[in-house]
C-alpha positions as CSV (number, residue, x, y, z in Angstrom):
1,M,0.0,0.0,0.0
2,S,1.4,3.4,-0.9
3,T,2.2,6.0,1.7
4,Q,1.6,9.7,1.1
5,N,3.2,12.5,3.0
6,K,0.1,14.6,3.0
7,Q,-3.5,14.6,1.7
8,P,-4.1,17.3,-0.8
9,K,-5.9,20.4,0.5
10,K,-9.4,21.0,-0.9
11,E,-9.4,24.8,-0.6
12,L,-7.1,27.3,-2.1
13,S,-5.1,29.2,0.6
14,K,-5.2,32.9,0.9
15,A,-1.5,33.0,-0.1
16,L,-2.3,31.3,-3.4
17,K,-5.3,33.5,-4.1
18,L,-3.3,36.6,-3.6
19,F,0.3,35.8,-4.5
20,Y,0.4,32.8,-6.9
21,G,2.1,34.4,-9.8
22,V,4.9,36.2,-8.0
23,G,7.2,33.5,-9.5
24,D,5.9,34.3,-13.0
25,C,6.5,38.0,-12.2
26,G,10.2,37.1,-11.4
27,F,10.3,34.8,-14.5
28,T,9.1,37.6,-16.8
29,L,11.5,40.2,-15.2
30,M,14.3,37.8,-15.9
31,T,13.4,36.9,-19.5
32,N,12.8,40.6,-20.3
33,V,16.5,41.1,-20.2
34,E,16.7,38.8,-23.3
35,S,13.6,40.3,-24.9
36,Y,14.9,43.9,-24.7
37,F,18.7,43.7,-24.7
38,F,19.9,40.4,-26.3
39,N,20.2,41.7,-29.8
40,F,21.6,45.0,-28.6
41,F,24.3,43.1,-26.7
42,L,25.2,41.0,-29.7
43,T,25.5,43.9,-32.1
44,N,26.6,46.9,-30.0
45,L,28.5,45.4,-27.1
46,A,29.9,42.1,-28.3
47,Q,30.2,43.7,-31.7
48,F,29.4,40.7,-33.8
49,G,28.5,41.1,-37.5
50,L,24.9,40.8,-38.6
51,G,25.5,37.4,-40.1
52,T,26.9,36.1,-36.8
53,V,24.0,37.7,-34.9
54,T,21.5,36.0,-37.2
55,L,23.4,32.7,-36.8
56,I,23.3,32.9,-32.9
57,T,19.6,33.9,-32.7
58,T,18.4,31.5,-35.4
59,I,20.1,28.5,-33.9
60,S,19.1,29.3,-30.4
61,S,15.4,30.0,-31.2
62,A,15.1,27.0,-33.6
63,V,16.4,24.6,-30.9
64,D,14.2,26.2,-28.3
65,A,11.2,25.8,-30.5
66,C,12.0,22.2,-31.3
67,L,12.4,21.3,-27.7
68,S,9.2,23.1,-26.5
69,W,7.0,20.0,-26.6
70,M,9.3,17.8,-24.5
71,Y,9.3,19.3,-21.0
72,G,5.8,18.2,-20.0
73,A,6.4,14.8,-21.6
74,V,9.6,14.3,-19.4
75,L,7.8,15.5,-16.2
76,N,5.0,13.1,-16.9
77,S,7.2,10.1,-17.7
78,I,10.1,10.1,-15.2
79,K,10.1,9.0,-11.6
80,P,8.5,11.6,-9.2
81,K,10.9,13.5,-6.9
82,K,10.8,13.9,-3.2
83,W,8.3,16.8,-3.2
84,G,6.0,15.5,-5.9
85,R,6.0,15.0,-9.7
86,Y,5.6,18.7,-10.4
87,R,6.2,20.8,-7.3
88,S,9.7,19.4,-6.9
89,W,10.9,21.2,-10.0
90,L,10.1,24.6,-8.5
91,I,13.1,24.1,-6.2
92,L,15.4,21.6,-8.1
93,L,16.5,23.7,-11.1
94,P,15.8,27.5,-10.8
95,W,19.0,28.1,-8.8
96,L,21.0,26.9,-11.8
97,V,19.5,29.4,-14.1
98,P,21.3,32.6,-13.0
99,F,24.7,31.1,-13.8
100,L,23.8,29.7,-17.2
101,Y,21.7,32.8,-18.2
102,A,24.6,35.2,-17.3
103,F,26.9,33.6,-19.9
104,Q,24.3,34.4,-22.6
105,F,25.4,38.1,-22.2
106,L,29.1,37.6,-21.8
107,K,31.7,37.7,-24.6
108,I,34.5,35.3,-23.6
109,G,37.5,35.2,-25.9
110,D,37.7,35.9,-29.6
111,G,36.8,34.1,-32.8
112,I,34.3,31.2,-32.7
113,L,34.6,30.6,-29.0
114,P,32.3,33.4,-27.8
115,V,29.7,32.5,-30.4
116,V,29.7,28.8,-29.2
117,V,29.6,29.9,-25.6
118,I,26.6,32.2,-26.1
119,I,24.6,29.7,-28.2
120,I,25.2,26.9,-25.6
121,A,24.4,29.2,-22.7
122,T,21.2,30.4,-24.4
123,I,20.0,26.9,-25.1
124,A,21.0,25.5,-21.7
125,S,19.4,28.4,-19.7
126,H,16.1,28.0,-21.6
127,V,16.1,24.2,-21.1
128,T,16.8,24.7,-17.4
129,W,14.1,27.3,-16.8
130,N,11.5,25.6,-19.0
131,F,11.2,22.6,-16.6
132,P,10.1,24.7,-13.6
133,Y,8.0,26.9,-15.9
134,V,6.0,23.9,-17.1
135,A,5.8,22.5,-13.5
136,N,4.6,25.8,-12.3
137,V,1.8,26.0,-14.8
138,S,0.9,22.3,-14.1
139,M,0.2,23.1,-10.5
140,I,-2.9,25.1,-11.6
141,A,-4.5,21.8,-12.5
142,I,-3.1,20.1,-9.4
143,A,-4.2,22.6,-6.8
144,G,-7.3,23.9,-8.6
145,K,-10.0,21.4,-7.8
146,T,-12.8,23.2,-9.5
147,P,-13.1,25.4,-12.6
148,D,-13.5,28.5,-10.4
149,D,-10.3,27.6,-8.5
150,R,-8.4,27.2,-11.8
151,A,-9.7,30.5,-13.1
152,Q,-8.7,32.1,-9.8
153,L,-5.1,30.8,-10.0
154,S,-4.8,31.6,-13.8
155,S,-6.0,35.1,-13.3
156,T,-3.8,35.9,-10.3
157,R,-0.8,34.4,-12.2
158,A,-1.5,36.5,-15.2
159,A,-1.9,39.7,-13.2
160,W,1.5,39.2,-11.6
161,A,3.2,38.2,-14.9
162,N,1.9,41.2,-16.7
163,F,2.6,43.5,-13.8
164,S,6.3,42.6,-14.2
165,K,6.3,44.5,-17.6
166,V,5.5,47.7,-15.6
167,I,8.1,46.9,-13.0
168,F,10.8,46.1,-15.6
169,S,10.6,49.6,-17.1
170,Y,11.6,51.0,-13.8
171,V,14.1,48.2,-12.8
172,G,15.7,46.7,-15.8
173,P,17.5,49.7,-17.6
174,P,18.5,51.4,-14.3
175,L,20.0,48.2,-12.9
176,A,22.0,47.7,-16.2
177,A,23.2,51.3,-15.9
178,V,24.4,50.7,-12.4
179,F,26.4,47.6,-13.4
180,A,27.8,49.4,-16.5
181,G,29.4,51.9,-14.1
182,I,30.8,49.1,-11.8
183,I,32.0,46.4,-14.2
184,G,31.8,48.1,-17.6
185,E,29.2,48.3,-20.4
186,T,30.1,45.0,-22.1
187,S,29.2,42.9,-19.1
188,Q,26.3,45.0,-17.7
189,Y,23.5,42.8,-19.1
190,G,25.3,39.6,-17.9
191,A,25.2,41.0,-14.4
192,T,21.6,42.1,-14.8
193,A,20.6,38.7,-16.0
194,F,22.4,37.1,-13.1
195,V,20.6,39.2,-10.5
196,L,17.2,38.9,-12.0
197,G,17.7,35.2,-12.4
198,W,18.1,35.0,-8.6
199,V,14.9,37.0,-8.2
200,M,13.1,34.4,-10.3
201,A,14.6,31.5,-8.3
202,A,13.6,33.1,-5.0
203,L,10.1,33.8,-6.1
204,Y,9.7,30.3,-7.6
205,F,10.7,29.1,-4.1
206,A,7.8,31.1,-2.8
207,H,5.5,29.1,-5.1
208,F,7.1,25.9,-3.8
209,K,6.2,26.9,-0.3
210,M,2.7,28.0,-1.3
211,F,1.9,24.6,-2.9
212,D,3.0,22.6,0.1
213,G,0.4,19.9,0.7
214,Y,-1.5,20.3,-2.6
215,E,0.2,17.5,-4.5
216,E,0.0,13.9,-3.5
217,V,3.4,12.3,-3.0
218,D,3.6,8.5,-3.2
219,M,6.9,7.8,-1.2
220,E,7.0,4.2,-2.5
221,A,7.0,5.5,-6.1
222,V,9.8,8.0,-5.2
223,K,11.9,5.1,-3.9
224,D,11.0,2.6,-6.6
225,S,9.9,3.7,-10.0
226,K,8.4,0.2,-10.7
227,K,5.7,1.1,-8.1
228,D,4.9,4.4,-9.7
229,T,1.3,4.2,-11.1
230,T,1.2,7.9,-12.1
231,K,3.9,8.0,-14.8
232,T,2.9,7.9,-18.4
233,S,4.3,6.0,-21.4
234,G,4.9,7.4,-24.8
235,M,1.6,5.9,-26.1
236,D,-0.2,7.4,-23.1
237,L,1.0,10.9,-24.1
238,V,0.1,10.3,-27.8
239,R,-3.4,9.3,-26.7
240,A,-3.7,12.3,-24.4
241,L,-3.2,14.5,-27.5
242,L,-4.9,12.6,-30.4
243,Q,-7.9,11.5,-28.3
244,N,-8.4,15.1,-27.1
245,P,-10.0,17.2,-29.9
246,P,-10.6,20.2,-27.5
247,L,-6.9,20.3,-26.8
248,I,-6.0,20.4,-30.5
249,I,-8.5,23.2,-31.1
250,L,-7.2,25.1,-28.1
251,L,-3.5,24.8,-29.3
252,V,-4.5,26.2,-32.7
253,S,-6.7,29.0,-31.3
254,D,-4.1,29.9,-28.6
255,L,-1.7,30.9,-31.4
256,A,-3.9,33.9,-32.1
257,K,-3.3,35.2,-28.6
258,W,0.5,34.9,-28.9
259,M,0.4,36.4,-32.4
260,F,-1.4,39.4,-31.1
261,N,1.1,39.8,-28.3
262,F,4.3,39.5,-30.3
263,V,3.2,41.1,-33.6
264,V,1.5,44.1,-32.0
265,S,4.4,44.7,-29.7
266,G,6.9,44.3,-32.5
267,V,5.2,46.6,-34.9
268,A,4.2,49.4,-32.4
269,V,7.4,51.2,-32.9
270,Y,6.8,51.4,-36.7
271,Y,3.3,52.8,-36.1
272,F,4.4,55.6,-33.8
273,T,7.4,56.4,-36.0
274,Y,5.9,56.4,-39.5
275,V,2.1,56.8,-38.9
276,A,1.9,58.9,-35.7
277,K,5.3,60.5,-36.6
278,N,6.0,60.8,-32.9
279,A,8.2,58.0,-31.7
280,G,8.2,59.4,-28.2
281,M,4.5,58.4,-27.8
282,L,5.6,54.7,-27.8
283,A,6.7,54.9,-24.2
284,T,3.3,56.3,-23.2
285,Y,1.5,53.6,-25.1
286,I,3.6,50.9,-23.5
287,L,2.9,52.1,-20.0
288,I,-0.9,52.6,-20.5
289,S,-1.4,49.3,-22.4
290,N,0.6,47.3,-19.8
291,I,-1.4,48.8,-17.0
292,L,-4.7,47.9,-18.7
293,C,-3.2,44.4,-19.4
294,V,-2.6,43.9,-15.7
295,I,-6.2,45.1,-14.9
296,G,-7.6,42.7,-17.5
297,S,-5.7,39.8,-16.0
298,Y,-6.9,40.6,-12.5
299,L,-10.6,40.9,-13.5
300,A,-10.5,37.7,-15.6
301,K,-11.4,35.5,-12.7
302,N,-14.6,37.6,-12.1
303,M,-15.6,37.3,-15.7
304,A,-14.8,33.6,-15.8
305,K,-16.9,33.0,-12.6
306,K,-19.8,34.9,-14.1
307,F,-19.7,33.6,-17.7
308,S,-17.3,30.6,-17.6
309,T,-13.7,30.6,-18.8
310,R,-14.7,29.3,-22.2
311,K,-17.3,32.0,-22.9
312,T,-15.1,34.7,-21.5
313,T,-12.2,33.8,-23.9
314,I,-14.5,33.6,-26.9
315,G,-16.2,36.9,-26.1
316,I,-12.9,38.7,-25.4
317,F,-11.3,37.5,-28.6
318,L,-14.3,38.9,-30.6
319,L,-14.2,42.2,-28.8
320,M,-10.5,42.5,-29.3
321,A,-11.0,41.9,-33.1
322,V,-13.7,44.6,-33.2
323,V,-11.5,47.1,-31.4
324,L,-8.6,46.4,-33.8
325,I,-10.8,46.7,-36.9
326,I,-12.1,50.1,-35.6
327,A,-8.5,51.2,-35.0
328,N,-7.6,50.3,-38.5
329,F,-10.4,52.5,-40.0
330,T,-9.3,55.4,-37.8
331,Y,-5.5,54.8,-38.1
332,T,-4.7,58.5,-38.6
333,N,-6.4,59.5,-35.3
334,V,-3.4,58.7,-33.1
335,T,-5.0,59.4,-29.8
336,L,-8.0,57.2,-30.6
337,V,-5.7,54.4,-31.9
338,M,-3.7,54.5,-28.6
339,I,-6.9,54.2,-26.6
340,L,-8.3,51.4,-28.8
341,M,-5.0,49.4,-28.9
342,S,-4.7,49.8,-25.1
343,L,-8.2,48.4,-24.7
344,A,-7.1,45.5,-26.9
345,Q,-4.2,44.9,-24.5
346,F,-6.8,44.8,-21.7
347,G,-8.5,42.0,-23.6
348,Y,-5.1,40.3,-24.0
349,G,-4.7,40.4,-20.3
350,V,-8.0,38.6,-19.9
351,A,-7.2,36.0,-22.5
352,Y,-3.7,35.4,-21.0
353,A,-5.4,34.7,-17.7
354,C,-8.1,32.4,-19.1
355,T,-6.2,30.1,-21.4
356,P,-4.2,28.2,-18.7
357,A,-7.6,27.4,-17.1
358,L,-8.8,26.0,-20.4
359,Y,-5.7,23.8,-20.7
360,A,-6.5,22.6,-17.2
361,D,-10.0,21.6,-18.4
362,T,-8.5,19.6,-21.2
363,I,-6.3,17.8,-18.6
364,V,-9.5,16.7,-16.8
365,Y,-11.1,15.7,-20.1
366,S,-8.0,13.7,-21.0
367,E,-7.9,11.8,-17.7
368,W,-11.7,11.1,-18.0
369,K,-11.3,9.7,-21.5
370,T,-8.0,7.8,-21.3
371,G,-7.7,7.0,-17.6
372,K,-4.2,8.6,-17.4
373,N,-3.3,11.9,-15.8
374,A,-1.2,13.8,-18.4
375,T,-1.0,17.1,-16.5
376,G,2.7,17.9,-17.2
377,W,2.5,16.9,-20.9
378,I,-0.6,19.0,-21.7
379,S,0.6,22.0,-19.6
380,G,3.9,21.8,-21.4
381,L,2.2,21.9,-24.8
382,Q,1.3,25.5,-24.0
383,N,4.8,26.3,-25.0
384,V,4.2,25.3,-28.6
385,P,1.8,28.1,-29.7
386,L,4.0,30.5,-27.8
387,K,7.2,29.5,-29.8
388,V,5.3,29.4,-33.1
389,G,3.9,32.9,-32.3
390,V,7.5,34.2,-31.9
391,M,8.4,32.8,-35.3
392,F,5.2,34.3,-36.9
393,R,6.1,37.7,-35.5
394,G,9.2,38.0,-37.7
395,I,7.4,36.5,-40.8
396,I,4.3,38.8,-40.5
397,I,6.1,42.0,-39.7
398,S,8.7,41.5,-42.5
399,A,6.1,40.5,-45.0
400,C,3.9,43.5,-44.3
401,L,6.8,45.9,-44.5
402,A,7.9,44.4,-47.7
403,V,4.4,44.7,-49.2
404,A,4.4,48.3,-48.2
405,N,7.9,49.0,-49.8
406,F,9.4,49.9,-46.5
407,D,12.9,51.6,-46.7
408,P,14.6,52.3,-43.4
409,S,16.5,55.2,-45.0
410,I,13.3,57.3,-45.7
411,D,12.4,60.2,-43.5
412,A,9.5,59.4,-41.2
413,A,7.8,62.6,-42.1
414,A,7.7,61.5,-45.8
415,A,6.1,58.1,-45.0
416,T,3.6,57.3,-47.8
417,V,0.0,56.2,-47.3
418,E,1.0,52.8,-48.7
419,L,3.6,52.4,-46.0
420,Q,1.2,53.5,-43.3
421,K,-1.5,51.0,-44.4
422,G,1.1,48.2,-44.6
423,I,2.1,48.9,-41.0
424,C,-1.6,49.0,-39.9
425,L,-2.0,45.7,-41.7
426,A,0.4,44.1,-39.3
427,F,-0.6,46.2,-36.3
428,M,-4.4,45.7,-36.5
429,V,-5.8,43.7,-39.4
430,I,-3.9,40.4,-39.3
431,P,-4.2,40.1,-35.5
432,A,-7.9,40.9,-35.8
433,C,-8.4,38.1,-38.4
434,A,-6.5,35.6,-36.3
435,L,-8.6,36.4,-33.2
436,I,-11.9,36.0,-35.2
437,V,-10.7,32.6,-36.4
438,A,-9.7,31.6,-32.9
439,A,-13.0,32.6,-31.4
440,L,-14.9,30.6,-34.0
441,L,-12.7,27.5,-33.4
442,L,-13.3,27.7,-29.7
443,A,-17.0,28.3,-30.1
444,F,-17.6,25.3,-32.4
445,G,-14.6,23.0,-31.5
446,F,-14.0,23.5,-27.8
447,R,-17.2,22.0,-26.3
448,I,-15.9,21.4,-22.7
449,T,-18.2,23.4,-20.5
450,K,-18.0,24.1,-16.8
451,E,-20.8,21.6,-16.1
452,K,-19.0,18.9,-18.2
453,V,-15.7,19.4,-16.3
454,E,-17.5,18.9,-13.0
455,Q,-19.1,15.8,-14.4
456,Y,-15.8,14.4,-15.6
457,Q,-14.2,15.1,-12.2
458,A,-17.0,13.3,-10.4
459,E,-16.6,10.2,-12.7
460,I,-12.8,10.2,-12.3
461,A,-13.2,10.4,-8.5
462,A,-15.7,7.5,-8.6
463,R,-13.2,5.3,-10.5
464,Q,-10.6,5.9,-7.9
């Protein structure tokens, strides 16, 4: 007979309701160093040629994308650790990340050596942080016993994660400037990455403590993998995907959310430079839109409780699309566009909060249908649309600028109507179309309702 160290709690603690997501806040603070400064470090500080920079970023991102599916599969298939199959990873690996991540921003030696070091450090740091990242998201399904609980955890997590964008604008650049004065400009981002990596590790440890007692730990399985009845085989994972149509629909539709995030963020600078003809307004837009994004994330749990997570996500996708279409028709009215695009970012905050709860519903559906719990595998698959969204960002922005005959040497004041409409095509039209398709897919293909989830859980409990 198996022995468990604790019975899982039935109610979410006050700490989880208020502070689950501080680890995601630390994670986003840390990864923002890469988002904002990695290319600048490679070109301006390490002084690599554009060909070398392209080689470094392409190899790193391609490997990262190819590995994005494996983390959940590994967590689901290996022997559970001392503190549980998922919770253990919140403490096992995060402390390694600062050391690996720092080397991503350091130029060591000359010739091919620094290129190899940076590529290896980039891949290794991402692999190391993706395991606790997936484990962290998986805990939503472990601790959240009801759809409302999962919506609560997803919403709080999203609010903290998006709040980090506001914090970083006040912390990231000043911290780098301090290190530039102490150890020199070339190494400033390496030191910043190291410090914020430790912030991430500390805040993931806070998550580790918050989840104490929520995950069952079979000590016999920890000692002897042959007695582990919770691990999944390769065929179990394949069935969890292929026999789960709602999950496939969700993976495809979730791509629209990430496309909106990455494409709109990447093309905003072009809008304010060549359409608004006031690049200084970009900072104001970023601040306002990020604040509304945080508010949307925080309010998502209330919307989900009133309308259900599924209906909230469908509705918010359609409202975002309408707002973007209106913004496209009024693209010359810069103030109105800033308001409308910020409202769309509010919607993104809601969607960002809701989608992890939808993935958690597909986990329940999978266990009900296959008899196997594939929490880590399905939670890890959330990485796939994210990585594909990053790749689509470059393709869509480059294609729209090419169609509009963009030339970086032209004076912004002389931007043609053709160029402005091409920018708006990427900024508003394409994301709107993607969101409409996603809403329709969820409406007609994702048929897991709140009532059905409760029914599935009751039947799973009866089997056990």
